[in-house]
C-alpha positions as CSV (number, residue, x, y, z in Angstrom):
1,M,-13.2,-18.6,15.7
2,L,-10.2,-19.7,17.6
3,K,-12.2,-20.3,20.8
4,K,-14.5,-22.8,19.0
5,F,-11.5,-25.1,18.5
6,L,-10.0,-24.7,22.0
7,V,-13.1,-25.1,24.2
8,N,-12.1,-28.5,25.6
9,F,-8.5,-27.8,26.4
10,S,-7.3,-26.4,29.7
11,V,-4.0,-25.1,31.1
12,M,-2.6,-24.3,34.5
13,V,-2.6,-20.6,35.3
14,Y,0.9,-19.0,35.8
15,N,1.5,-18.3,39.4
16,P,4.3,-15.7,40.0
17,D,4.8,-16.9,43.6
18,N,5.8,-20.3,42.3
19,R,3.1,-21.9,44.4
20,R,1.3,-24.8,43.0
21,S,-2.3,-24.1,42.1
22,K,-5.0,-26.2,40.8
23,K,-6.8,-23.4,39.1
24,E,-7.3,-24.6,35.6
25,Q,-8.8,-22.5,32.8
26,P,-9.9,-23.4,29.3
27,L,-7.1,-22.7,26.8
28,G,-9.5,-20.6,24.8
29,D,-10.1,-18.3,27.7
30,V,-6.4,-18.0,28.3
31,I,-5.7,-17.2,24.7
32,E,-8.5,-14.6,24.7
33,K,-7.0,-12.9,27.7
34,L,-3.6,-12.8,26.1
35,M,-5.1,-11.4,22.9
36,K,-6.8,-8.6,24.9
37,A,-3.6,-8.0,26.8
38,Y,-1.6,-7.6,23.6
39,K,-4.5,-5.8,21.9
40,L,-4.8,-8.4,19.2
41,D,-8.5,-9.1,19.8
42,D,-9.6,-6.3,17.4
43,K,-7.3,-7.6,14.7
44,M,-8.7,-11.1,15.1
45,K,-12.3,-9.7,14.8
46,E,-11.2,-7.9,11.6
47,Y,-9.7,-11.1,10.2
48,D,-12.9,-13.1,11.0
49,L,-15.1,-10.4,9.4
50,N,-12.9,-10.3,6.3
51,E,-13.3,-14.0,5.9
52,A,-17.1,-13.9,6.4
53,W,-17.7,-10.7,4.4
54,P,-18.8,-12.4,1.1
55,E,-21.3,-14.5,3.0
56,L,-22.6,-11.6,5.1
57,M,-23.0,-9.0,2.3
58,G,-22.9,-11.0,-1.0
59,K,-20.3,-11.4,-3.7
60,A,-21.0,-8.1,-5.4
61,V,-20.4,-6.0,-2.3
62,A,-17.4,-8.2,-1.3
63,H,-15.9,-7.6,-4.8
64,R,-16.2,-3.8,-4.4
65,T,-14.9,-3.8,-0.8
66,K,-11.2,-2.9,-0.8
67,S,-10.6,-2.6,3.0
68,I,-12.4,-3.5,6.2
69,K,-11.2,-2.1,9.5
70,I,-12.8,-1.9,13.0
71,K,-11.8,1.0,15.2
72,N,-13.6,2.2,18.3
73,K,-16.7,0.2,17.6
74,T,-16.9,1.8,14.1
75,L,-16.6,-0.3,10.9
76,H,-14.6,1.5,8.3
77,L,-15.3,0.2,4.8
78,Q,-13.4,1.3,1.7
79,I,-15.7,0.8,-1.3
80,D,-14.4,1.5,-4.8
81,S,-17.9,2.3,-6.3
82,A,-19.7,5.5,-5.5
83,V,-23.1,3.9,-6.4
84,M,-22.4,0.9,-4.1
85,R,-21.3,3.3,-1.3
86,E,-24.6,5.2,-1.5
87,E,-26.6,2.0,-1.5
88,L,-24.8,0.6,1.5
89,H,-25.0,4.0,3.3
90,S,-28.8,3.7,3.1
91,G,-28.6,0.2,4.7
92,K,-26.1,1.0,7.5
93,Q,-28.3,-0.5,10.2
94,V,-28.6,-3.8,8.3
95,I,-24.8,-4.0,8.1
96,I,-24.5,-3.3,11.8
97,E,-27.0,-6.0,12.7
98,R,-25.4,-8.6,10.4
99,V,-21.9,-8.0,11.7
100,N,-23.0,-8.0,15.3
101,Q,-25.1,-11.1,14.8
102,F,-22.1,-12.9,13.1
103,M,-19.8,-11.9,16.0
104,K,-22.4,-12.9,18.6
105,K,-22.0,-9.6,20.5
106,E,-22.0,-5.9,19.8
107,V,-18.7,-5.3,18.0
108,I,-19.7,-2.2,16.0
109,N,-22.4,0.5,16.4
110,D,-21.6,2.7,13.3
111,V,-20.3,2.3,9.8
112,W,-18.2,4.8,7.8
113,F,-17.6,4.6,4.1
114,S,-14.7,5.9,2.0
């Protein structure tokens, strides 16, 4: 999401030797590297997924979803309805496909419900 807005910006790369360098990188790439270095990229993915969840799964599922977490390529969903949990469990592969398609890369490969 952030990268979409920062595609056309660029910054100079920090050079610890204090030598001038003309290596420019898009600001979006620099921010992405910083987020990975500080391990914030997974949190950003969770945030993006939380924002898109009603569109991806519908209002009924979004209303029953209390928590969405991504850890070790596993999507952890806390659903407050046992019936809804069972229905979603039978459609795990659809959830995985929709989430990965939304993220435009493989972010998850399993779903756990609680």
